[in-house]
VOGU-3710 file (C-alpha; in Angstrom, 3 decimals, decimal comma):
1> xxxxxxxxxx> 84,920/28,864/38,750  88,139/29,886/38,029  90,699/27,873/39,989  92,382/31,045/41,261  89,119/31,753/43,326  89,568/28,327/45,284  93,888/27,881/44,898  95,263/24,442/46,458  97,651/27,205/47,816  96,452/30,051/49,515
11> xxxxxxxxxx> 97,276/33,620/48,589  100,353/34,915/50,494  101,710/31,596/51,032  105,486/31,447/50,918  107,165/29,134/47,885  110,782/28,094/47,790  111,936/28,352/44,732  115,594/26,798/43,731  117,550/27,598/40,728  115,696/31,654/41,098
21> xxxxxxxxxx> 118,495/33,670/39,439  118,128/31,801/36,121  115,876/32,983/33,440  113,389/30,195/34,116  113,797/30,834/37,437  113,502/34,188/37,813  109,999/34,207/35,702  108,356/31,766/37,680  109,295/33,964/40,551  107,783/36,787/38,955
31> xxxxxxxxxx> 104,477/34,803/38,051  104,226/33,800/41,711  104,598/37,390/42,794  102,326/38,921/40,260  99,659/36,575/41,544  99,735/37,341/44,982  102,409/34,917/46,664  105,726/35,372/48,757  108,962/33,868/46,909  111,992/32,482/48,877
41> xxxxxxxxxx> 114,506/32,215/46,257  117,636/29,795/46,854  120,704/30,710/45,544  124,373/29,540/46,715  125,601/33,685/46,536  123,045/36,174/48,066  125,318/39,388/47,192  125,902/38,219/43,422  122,341/37,635/43,013  121,539/40,773/44,555
51> xxxxxxxxxx> 119,866/42,686/41,553  117,133/39,747/41,661  116,047/41,237/45,168  116,095/44,593/43,991  114,519/43,701/40,184  111,560/42,277/42,265  111,463/45,157/45,137  111,055/47,517/41,746  107,975/45,365/40,468  106,174/44,346/43,737
61> xxxxxxxxxx> 107,357/46,234/47,151  109,342/45,226/49,700  108,486/42,183/51,906  107,510/39,716/49,232  110,852/38,350/47,862  113,756/37,212/49,628  117,004/35,963/49,004  118,334/32,930/51,053  121,879/31,139/50,860  122,012/27,379/50,440
71> xxxxxxxxxx> 125,548/27,000/48,997  124,595/22,523/48,345  121,594/21,584/48,133  122,480/18,597/48,602  123,938/18,871/52,017  122,708/17,252/55,001  120,162/19,827/56,713  120,533/22,455/53,558  116,713/23,120/53,837  116,260/23,063/57,084
81> xxxxxxxxxx> 115,848/26,834/57,359  114,908/27,749/54,189  111,847/25,393/54,095  110,351/26,744/57,585  107,109/27,882/56,732  107,032/27,052/53,140  103,588/26,223/51,116  105,159/24,973/48,093  108,536/24,018/46,838  109,494/24,782/43,146
91> xxxxxxxxxx> 112,705/22,739/42,313  114,397/24,103/38,991  117,755/23,924/40,041  120,009/21,477/37,934  123,458/20,760/36,983  124,369/22,339/33,668  127,874/22,149/33,337  127,455/20,274/30,180  130,101/17,459/31,037  129,776/14,472/29,288
101> xxxxxxxxxx> 130,584/12,495/32,203  127,373/10,806/33,433  128,748/10,527/36,943  128,657/14,141/37,226  126,016/15,343/35,673  123,298/12,786/36,008  124,127/11,631/39,313  124,243/15,238/40,635  120,940/16,207/39,083  119,113/12,900/41,088
111> xxxxxxxxxx> 120,896/14,060/44,243  119,711/17,582/43,808  116,424/16,814/43,311  115,810/14,380/46,052  117,567/16,460/48,280  114,816/19,112/47,813  112,072/16,331/47,264  112,972/14,860/50,958  112,931/18,183/52,694  109,555/18,575/51,189
121> xxxxxxxxxx> 108,266/15,656/52,411  109,757/16,399/55,748  108,020/19,721/56,229  104,327/19,588/57,074  103,708/23,129/55,574  104,686/21,899/52,271  101,328/21,179/50,215  102,980/21,138/46,664  106,436/20,137/45,277  106,936/20,884/41,471
131> xxxxxxxxxx> 109,927/19,702/39,225  111,199/21,578/36,514  112,080/18,330/34,052  112,626/19,029/30,521  111,230/17,885/27,123  114,443/15,487/26,535  112,875/13,649/29,450  110,054/12,529/27,156  111,784/12,658/23,414  114,547/14,312/21,605
141> xxxxxxxxxx> 114,576/15,504/17,799  117,499/13,381/16,880  118,205/12,048/13,781  118,850/8,418/15,183  115,499/8,421/16,670  112,656/7,721/14,914  109,521/10,016/15,158  107,309/9,324/17,821  103,925/10,438/19,434  104,459/11,353/22,979
151> xxxxxxxxxx> 102,402/10,397/25,728  102,386/11,142/29,448  104,253/7,658/30,068  106,861/8,537/27,240  110,753/8,148/28,783  113,982/9,114/26,231  115,358/5,969/27,049  117,657/6,414/24,207  119,271/9,224/26,108  120,187/7,106/29,265
161> xxxxxxxxxx> 121,885/3,966/27,045  123,780/6,756/25,105  124,726/9,181/28,404  126,105/5,662/29,819  127,565/3,950/27,256  131,533/3,115/28,029  133,954/5,719/28,023  135,566/7,848/26,741  133,471/10,584/27,825  134,246/12,625/24,523
171> xxxxxxxxxx> 132,568/16,273/24,565  129,752/15,291/21,989  128,461/13,170/24,224  127,282/16,552/26,664  124,265/16,705/25,104  122,843/13,264/25,668  124,080/13,203/28,813  121,999/16,376/29,652  119,395/14,646/28,305  119,790/11,294/30,343
181> xxxxxxxxxx> 120,175/13,676/33,509  116,659/15,299/33,007  115,297/11,662/32,287  116,809/9,769/35,165  116,228/12,555/37,679  112,532/12,849/36,759  112,096/9,057/37,191  113,643/9,469/40,739  110,824/11,729/41,611  108,215/9,489/40,640
191> xxxxxxxxxx> 109,709/6,936/42,120  110,197/8,468/45,636  106,472/9,833/45,449  105,100/6,469/44,835  107,280/4,926/47,236  106,210/7,517/49,984  103,149/8,866/49,177  101,244/7,211/51,997  103,578/9,205/54,260  102,305/12,564/52,928
201> xxxxxxxxxx> 98,757/11,876/51,265  98,426/15,936/51,295  101,562/16,409/49,341  101,122/16,771/45,362  103,672/16,312/43,084  104,039/17,383/39,211  106,336/18,057/36,795  106,765/20,075/34,157  108,584/19,478/31,006  109,459/22,432/28,773
211> xxxxxxxxxx> 110,969/22,459/25,220  113,351/25,168/24,240  112,599/28,582/26,465  112,853/31,580/24,353  111,519/35,292/25,209  111,713/38,097/27,734  114,513/38,853/29,562  113,579/40,084/32,589  117,144/41,971/33,673  119,194/41,910/30,161
221> xxxxxxxxxx> 122,138/43,266/32,172  122,733/40,032/34,437  120,535/37,362/32,243  120,985/38,404/28,602  123,999/36,028/27,999  122,194/33,120/29,567  121,436/30,037/27,753  118,945/29,740/25,247  117,687/33,234/25,746  120,955/34,413/24,068
231> xxxxxxxxxx> 120,225/32,674/20,746  117,463/34,705/19,085  119,485/38,046/20,405  122,551/36,547/19,109  120,709/36,311/15,206  119,176/39,413/15,430  122,469/41,027/15,868  123,741/39,009/12,995  125,636/36,677/14,519  125,476/32,812/14,713
241> xxxxxxxxxx> 126,505/31,967/18,317  128,774/28,174/18,043  125,683/27,069/20,502  123,462/27,226/17,666  125,060/24,596/15,935  124,275/21,703/18,071  120,654/22,931/18,436  118,157/21,013/15,896  114,487/21,915/14,812  112,177/20,926/17,624
251> xxxxxxxxxx> 109,723/22,659/19,745  109,806/25,735/21,823  107,790/27,477/24,396  107,356/30,837/25,638  109,409/31,333/29,010  106,437/33,231/30,571  104,172/30,333/29,238  106,616/27,813/30,878  106,764/29,887/34,415  102,767/30,078/34,581
261> xxxxxxxxxx> 102,811/26,340/34,254  105,263/25,976/37,076  102,410/28,110/39,100  99,379/26,450/37,754  101,282/23,381/38,671  101,436/24,835/42,244  98,211/26,195/42,886  95,293/24,376/40,717  93,648/21,929/42,866  92,721/19,238/40,577
271> xxxxxxxxxx> 96,331/18,992/38,736  97,500/16,560/40,994  100,876/14,011/40,321  100,630/15,207/36,618  103,670/15,701/33,960  103,057/18,971/32,066  104,432/19,255/28,646  105,234/22,813/27,814  105,377/22,633/23,861  104,521/26,194/22,110
281> xxxxxxxxxx> 104,806/24,696/18,849  107,626/24,037/16,259  110,724/26,262/15,416  113,699/26,158/13,182  116,444/28,823/13,113  115,503/29,517/9,602  111,729/29,980/10,347  113,202/32,589/13,245  115,385/34,502/10,846  112,119/34,925/8,711
291> xxxxxxxxxx> 110,384/35,810/11,226  113,192/38,420/12,365  113,669/40,097/8,958  109,598/40,540/8,661  109,823/42,480/12,009  112,606/44,283/11,402  112,720/45,583/7,753  115,920/46,984/6,356  117,925/44,952/9,027  120,513/42,388/7,955
301> xxxxxxxxxx> 120,114/38,748/9,262  122,405/35,754/8,645  121,439/33,570/5,846  119,290/30,127/6,408  121,616/27,586/7,867  119,062/25,034/9,982  115,806/24,288/8,701  113,035/21,486/9,127  110,464/20,820/11,348  110,151/18,515/14,259
311> xxxxxxxxxx> 108,489/15,203/13,395  107,330/14,227/16,586  103,794/14,907/17,746  103,505/16,022/21,159  99,242/15,355/22,041  99,680/16,237/26,016  100,825/19,769/25,541  97,354/20,362/24,293  96,592/19,472/27,905  98,983/22,152/28,810
321> xxxxxxxxxx> 97,669/24,467/26,655  94,142/23,914/28,387  95,787/24,956/31,681  97,091/28,188/30,482  93,457/29,121/29,014  92,044/28,374/32,656  94,362/30,655/33,906  93,005/33,666/31,820  95,383/33,063/28,946  94,511/32,785/25,218
331> xxxxxxxxxx> 96,720/29,578/24,932  100,261/29,663/24,219  102,201/32,697/23,054  102,902/32,300/19,097  106,551/32,126/18,286  106,378/35,593/16,001  105,344/37,087/19,554  108,060/35,278/21,386  110,594/35,974/18,964  109,216/39,904/19,703
341> xxxxxxxxxx> 109,893/39,325/23,422  113,113/38,289/23,188  114,649/40,766/21,303  112,546/43,587/22,681  115,347/44,839/24,987  117,867/45,554/22,086  115,486/47,347/20,073  114,328/49,366/22,835  118,302/49,756/23,302  118,007/48,675/27,189
351> x> 120,797/46,391/26,767
//
């Protein structure tokens, strides 16, 4: 019997998603709507994000997606209204300022997730809490870090040490500070859950650790320039975005697979208190350029500038792939299909 036949979260339930206006958050919303759930999306500014409601209304009709305004997720009582009647909370919001100051990024990210988690614990209707962590919480592909075999107990303590090293907080430290924010935010989630589980034995907590996100852009007009989703389109246009210079070879995951794993973490009965590793496969920009050349003959692309292969091994990624297969998927979406997905809007002329 498929887990969808007897989900932990009944179809039609309301799912509260923070950061729903981001590329990943919007895809997570799309997956829940696709499988028959209602989404309540927490954003700072409803008017600014009205396009999101319009997008989903076109695909799924009225009454299944709503925007709610929470200007400060860490404020006292921030979730009081938005969380009423909610069956699951998916927390994707984080501090993505890329400030090199850990006092801002790490401390802020911990405050964000604990505010959401405490609200979930205080709301009887909430049965599932899913936290969007990051691959960097477990491992980094970095010249100063020896290759490792990642386990479900792995943490990237090197990032924490580097992030909290003595000032000055110079710009080149921003990457390590971001990684440390994911390490310490996720650790804060599990610490809180361990210390409070007996108060809410009915509340299941899971985390998702996605690596680099590539793939389909739901709304190219409003999201085309956001984060990693803009990198492959940049190469398609013959450009090398400045941000690409600090991205080393590592693993990727198609953004739709990452979103599906969030859905799985909220609905599969047997998925409880788990770290789910969303690592679809290895990539480098040289490999992506070669794929673009093969898929777009006659078009000119940048020369190779960043190759190699991530030396880390990620056995838990197979466990996540098995979950995708239980959902009815063939497994992870390939890098070739992911690259095609990521530039489909450019090839069709829709953006």
